[in-house]
N, C-alpha and C positions, 0 to 999 in steps of 0.2 A: 485798386483792382483795375486792370487794363481792359479797354474796350475791344470789340471784335476786330476793328481795323488794326489795332496794335498787335493783337494775338496773331493775326494773319501774317503781319510783317515778320514777327519772331519766328513763325513756322517756316516761312520762305527762307529766312536767313539760315536756319538750322538745316534745311534740305540742301541749300547750296553748299554749306560747309561739309555735309556728309558726301555730296557728289564730288567735291574737290578732293576729298580724302580717299575717294574710290570705294566708299562703303555701299554705294547704290549700284555698283557695276556687277553684273553677273559673270561668273567664270565662263571661259570659252574652252574648257578642257574637253577632250573627247568623251569623257564619262558623262558630261552634262549635255553638250550639244556641240557638234563640230563647226569649226569656222568662226569668223568674227561676226556672223549674222545672228548669233544667238539672241542678243538683246532685241534686235529688230523683229525677229520672228516671235519672240515672247510678247512684245508690244502689240504685234498684229493679232495674236491670239486674244490678248486681253481686250483689245478694241472690239473684237468680234463677239465678246460675251455680252448678251443682252441682260443686264442685271435686273431690269424691271420685270422682264418675263420670268427670270429665275425666281425672283422674290414672289411673283404672283403664283407661279407653279408650286412653290413651297406652301403658300397660303392655302391653295386649293387642296393640296395633299393633306394638310392639317385638318381642313374642313371634312374631307372624306373620312379620315381616320376617326374624327370625333363623331361622325354620323353612324359608324358601324356599331351595331348592338352586339358587342362581344359576349355579354351575359346571355343574350338570346341565342346566339350561336352555340354557346356551351350547353344551354338547356336543350336545344334541338338535338345536339349530338348525344346527350344523355338519354333522351327519349328514344332516339333511333336505336342505340345500343340495347336499351331495355326491351324494345319490341322486335329486334332483329331475329332472335331465335324463333319467336312465334310466327314471324313472316315466313321464315324458311320452312317451318312445319306446315303452314298453310299451303305453300307452293307444293310441298311433297305430297300432301294429301290429295292434291289434284294431279299428281304425277310429274311435276316440274322440278328441276334442279338447276341452280344458277351456275353460270360460268364464273369461276373465281376471278379470272383476269379480265373478263369482257362484259359481264352483266353490270350496267351502271347501278350503283347502290340507290340512287335517287329514283330509279324506275321500279324498285321492288314494292314500296308502299302502295303506289297506284294500282299495280297488278293485283296485290292482295285485296285491295278494296273492291276491285272488279269481281274477283272470285267470291268474296264474302257477300257481295250484293246480288249474286246470282247471274252476273254478266260474264259467264264462263266463256262464251263464244268469242267475245271481244278480247278477253285475256288470252285465250288460245291463239287468236289471230296475231296478237302482238308478239307472243312468245315464239310462234312458228316463224314469223318474219325474222326475229332475233337469231334463232338457231339455224335457219336456212342461210342467213347472211354469214354465219360463222362456220357453216358446214365444211367449206373448203379448207379453212385454217385448222379446224379440228381434225379432219382427215389427215392433213399433212403432218401436224404435230404428233398424232398418235402413231402414224406410220414410221416416223423417225425414231420415236421412243420405244416402239414395240415392232421392230422390223419383221419378226416372224409372223406377225398378224397383218402385214401391209396388204397382201393380195386379198385377204378376206375382207378387210376394211374397205378396200377400193371397190370391191364388188357390191358390198352392202351400201356404200354411199352412192354408187352408180344407180343401184336399184331405187334408192330414195329419190334421186333426182328424176328418174323415169316414172316416179309415182308408183313403183312396184312395191307397195308397202307390205304385201303378204310375205315378201322375201326379206326386205330390209329390217323389219322389226325383230324377228327371231334372232337374226345374226347380231344385231346391236346388243340385245339382251345377253346372248351367249358370250360375246366378246367382253362385255363388262365383267361377267363372272370370271373369265379366264385372266383378265388383267388384275383383278383383285387377288386371285390365287398367286399370280406371279409377284405381286407386291408383297404379299405376306411371306413369300419364299417357302411355300409349302406345297409344291406341285405333286408331291408323292402322297399327300393325305387328301381324303375326301373332304371337300369344303365347298360351300356355296355362299356367295354374298347375300343370297335370297333366303337362307335358312335362319330362322329365329334361334335355333339351337346352337348356331355357330357365332352368335353375337358376342360372347365373352372374348373370343379371339380378336374380333374387330375392335372391341372396346379397349383391349390392351394396346392395340396399335395406336388408337387415337390418343390414349394417355401418354404414349411415348413421343409422338410427333407434334402434337398440338401445344405450342408454347405460348401463344397469345390467345386472348379470349375470342376474338372474332374468328380466328381459324378454328378454334374448338367448336364454336357455334356451327360453323359450316360442316365440319367433319362429323359431328355427332348426329346430323340428320340421318345418316346411314344406319344409325342404331334404333331409329324410331319404328314403331309398328305403322305401316303405311300400305296402301292398296297394292303397290308394286311387289312387296315381299309377303303379302298375306298368303298363308298356306291353304286357306279354304278357297280353292280356285272356283268352286261352283257358284260362289257369290258374284263372280265376274264373268258370267256366261255371255253378257252383252259386251259390245266394243266401247262402251261409254268411258270406262276407266281401265287403264292398262295394268294387267296383272301377269307377272312372268309365268306362273304355273298354269294359268288358264290358256296362255298362248302356247307354251311349251308342250303341254299335254293334250292339245287339240280340243279343249273344252270350249274356248271362245273362237268362233269362226268368223266373227265380224270385227275383229280388231284392226283390220287393215284400213287406216285412214291417215291423213297427213298429220293431224295433231298427235296421234299416238307414235308415229315415226319420229316426229320432232321431240316428243317426250323421251323416246328411247335414246336419241342422240344426246339430249341433255343429261340423261342418266349415265351414258357411256363416258362422256367427258368428265362428269362429276366423279365417278369411280376412279378414273385415271388420275385425278388430282391427288389421290392418296399416295400414289407412287412418287409424284413430284414433291409432295409435302414431306414424305419420308426422306427423300434425298436431301432436301433443304435442311431438315432437322439434323441429319448426319453431318452435313457441312458445318452447321452452327456448333455442333458438339465438338468436332475436330478443331475448329478455330478457337474454341474457348479453353482448350487443354493447356495447362501450365507449361511454359517454356516453348510453346509453339508459336512461330512467327505467322500471324494471320495473313500477312501479305503474300505468303507462298502457298496458301491453301486454295 
């Protein structure tokens, strides 16, 4: 068995022999690197590599990956999905509806906890701030998608910003109804998103457009019995809880406050999501048709 010194001499001899034969030379063709500086440039790059830092980085990355509790993450996700419909129901019972694209999912459990523990004013404060921050984007989005309603929406949002809630709230509630009628494609028939008798029509729409569980959970909120669509308006004669019939028929004369106007905005943008979900479902259906090139859809 040869010693380390002899092994080193053998390796050096082999390297010199390979170099003499040109086996260690890199090609200088244009496809690799132009000019005769290719070997020099490559050598400079290799000298600049801090292998010690690279190895240390790899080690730290491995430590981080080993420290992640993937089982715990999976369990947290499972619990969240299980409670998600109940959270949405709780929010709806207090007159609030999430923004599908903008309400952080992580914010929902703390809000529900506040509502259930009786800290409704704090929950209202946080949700008002959320929807006030989004109001400009919501107005712009809905005006583009429903141009015939743009001037009405502008005046309603302007009234909200002026704190003229007596005017903003009835308009938001009415426009939500109109948008749902437009989404259903039944403008010639008497329909109201607030009517419990019309729920089978809305349920049929949900069945057609909700293709994943979380989307179904969100859309099915509109099918619930909740204060907003309760037909017994006399129960909501005070302004504490928003009820469409109590506002529309003049039973509630104390509805005009910021939380209720923000609630109405949250409802308006939530109802408008049905139109978006319907269009997305139609696109998915077309792209999945046999023989159709999805790249052109």
